[in-house]
N, C-alpha and C positions, 0 to 999 in steps of 0.2 A: 504494500500499499504504500501511496506517495505521502510523505511528511509535509504538512502545511509549514510553509516559511513566512515567519512574522515580516521579515524584511521585503518580502512581495506582496505584502496585505493579503494573503492567500485564506478564504475562508469557504471551504468546498461546501456545496449544496447537497444536503443528504435528504431532502424531502422530495419523494418521487412524485408525489401529486402536485407539487409546486413546479417541478421541472416539466411537466406536462403542461401545466397551465401556461408557463413561458412560451415553450414551443407552439402551443396552439394559438398564442397570440399573434403570430407572424400571418400576414395576409397577402403577401407577395404584391405589395401595392404598386401599381403603374408597371406591373408584369415582369418585374426584376427576376433573374434566375439564379444569379451568383449571390451566394450568401457568405459572410465573414463572421466567424465566431471568435471573439476577443477572450483570451484567459479560459480556455476549456479544463484546465485542471485535471479532474481525475473522470472527465467525460459524462458528468451527469445529464447535460444537454446535449452533448455530440452524438452520444448513442440514439437519441430521439430525432435528431435532426438527418441521420442517416437513413430513415424512413420516410423523409420528406422529399418533394420534387427539385429542392433547390441543390445546386452544384456548390458543395460546401469547402471553404478553406479555413483551417483553423491557425490562430497565432498564439504560441506559447512560449513566454521567456524561460521558464524552469525546465531545465533538462531531465529532471527525474521524471516530472510529469509528462513531457514530450515522449520520452522512452515509453513510459507505461501506455500511452494513447497508440503510439505505433504498432502494439501488439494486436489491435483489432480494427484500426482504420483500413478500409479499402483502398486500393491504389489509386482509385481517382480522386481520393480527398488529399489534398495538399496540406500538410502541415509544415507552417513556418517557424522555426525556432529564431526567435528575435524579439526585441522590444517593440511594442506596437507603435510607441512614440517616433520610432526611428524607421518605421516600414513605410515604403513606398506605396501609397494606397492607389496609385494609377493603374497598379498591376491588377487590380480586380476588375476592371472593365468599366464600360461607360456608365452602366447603372448595376448598383448592388444594395443588397441589405446587410444590416449588422446588428448581431446579438452577442449579449454576454452578461457574464456576472462579473461586472468592473471592479478592479481594486479600487478601494475607497481612495487611497492616497493619491491616485493619478486619474480619478474618474473626470474632474473638471479639464483637465488637459485632453482627454480622449474626446469630451464633448466640443472642444474648441476645435480639434481635428475634424469631428463630423461637420460642423459649421463651414470650415475650410473646403470641405468636399461635397457641400450640399448639392452641387449640379450631378454628383453620381449617387450619393447615399439617399435611397428611395424609402427607406424604413429603417427604424430602429427598435428592437426591443431590448430594454437594458434593465438590469438590476443595480441599483444604486444605494447608497445610504438614504435612508427615508428623509432627512433634511434636504440632501442635494435633489432628491426627486422633487420634493415639493417646491423647491426653488425653481426648478425647469417649468413646472406647471402653473406657476402661482400667477396671479392676475395683478394689474397695477394698483398701488395703493398698499400692499402687503409689505410686511416686513421682510418676506422671503425673496420678493420680486428683486432681480438684479440683472446684471450684464448678461448671464447666459439665458435668463428668461425671455429679454428683449430680443436677442440675437435669433435664438432658434425659433420663437414664435413667430418672426417674421417670414420663415421659410417653411417650417413644420406645423402641422396639428398635434399638438401634446396631449397626450391622456395618461393620468396617474390609474394604472389598473387595478394593483392591489399591493399589500403590504404582507411582510414576511417577519416573524419574530426571530431572535437570534438561536433559539433552538432548532432553527431548520438548517443549521450550518454546523461544520466542524473546521477548526475550533469556533465556539458561538462568539460572535462579534459582540461589542459593547454596545452596539446600536441596534435598532430596527432597520429593516430594509424594506425597499419598494421597487416595484417594477413599473416602467413607464414604455408608453408606445410613442413613436413620433413618426408620422407619415407626412412625406413632402407634399406641400400645398401646390397651388397652379401659379405660384409666383415664380417666375424663371429670374427676373431682374427687378429690383427695387426702383423706382422712378426717381433716383438720386443718384448721387455720387456715393457709390457703396463702401469705399475705403473712409470717406469723411463721415458716414453714418456709423461706422464701427468706432471711430475716434470720438465722436460725440457721445455714444454710449457709454463707452470705457470711461471717457473723463468725467460724465455726469455722476457714474455710480462709485467712482474711486473717491470721490469727496460727496457721498451721498446725503450728508447732514446740511451741505450747503445748498442755497438756491443755486439754481443753473447759471444765474446771471454771473454768479461768482465762480462756480464750478468749471464752467466752459470757457471762461476768460483767455486761458492759454491757448484755445483753439480758435474762438471768434472774435477775441478782443474785446474792449469796452464797449457795453451795450447800455441803453437808457434804462432807468428804473422802472419807466412806465410800461415797459414789455411785459405783458400779463404771463405769457408762457414762461419766461424766464425768471419769474417771480416763484415758480413752482420747483420742486425737488424732483430729481431724476425718477424716483419710484411712483410719482404721480402720473408718469407719461406712458402711453402706449408705445408701441414699436411704430405705429402710423404717425405718432407725434415726432419721434425722432426722425422720421423720414421729412416730415415738414420742417424740422430745422435743419436737415442737410441740404434741402432745396433753397431755403432761405439763405443759408452762409456758404453756398457753392463757391463763391469769388475768394 
């Protein structure tokens, strides 16, 4: 049996019913055929994915886990022994889905990678720390609402599907987990400078206690106090509001 490694943030899923629910949450949105599983570990999800119509690729950083998986993976399933953060995602095709029990310590970085590859990634079913999942799915005005909420909701329909207790994992984590599904919406490009959009979102939330007039000053310069939108804080704005700001300050 593979020994969980604390430095890799490994908590192996041991609840078979939960594993089935996660795999059943895949819909093949927009007709993608290639599926990438991040961090398969001991294969709780992998063994179920072998019975689906998807062409599966797995990415595992742990040599011991990879060796264990190779014992039963068929030849047409590629196993990449690598850090997912340093993997070239263009190799997975023009369209693909992503599934995984993400290591809590790098889950935000993986979510930013999904955002960067939004033209390719059509659907994600991800198990995350409950607080992170709630952040991604949260609405404007909530304390959880943040950078990833805005960026991902601009391009994905986000659903928080269900939560899992620590006892569903080995070893049990100190927190509850949750599964989210993100499906690509119909927006190919935002009607603004997307790089400026990202800069405004990050600047606004990096100083989220400040009003936008002050938080965004390094990006848009000094603005009049009478500007009603800039009198708000970042957490009060929808992604559409940030698009509006990017349109206004594109010069």
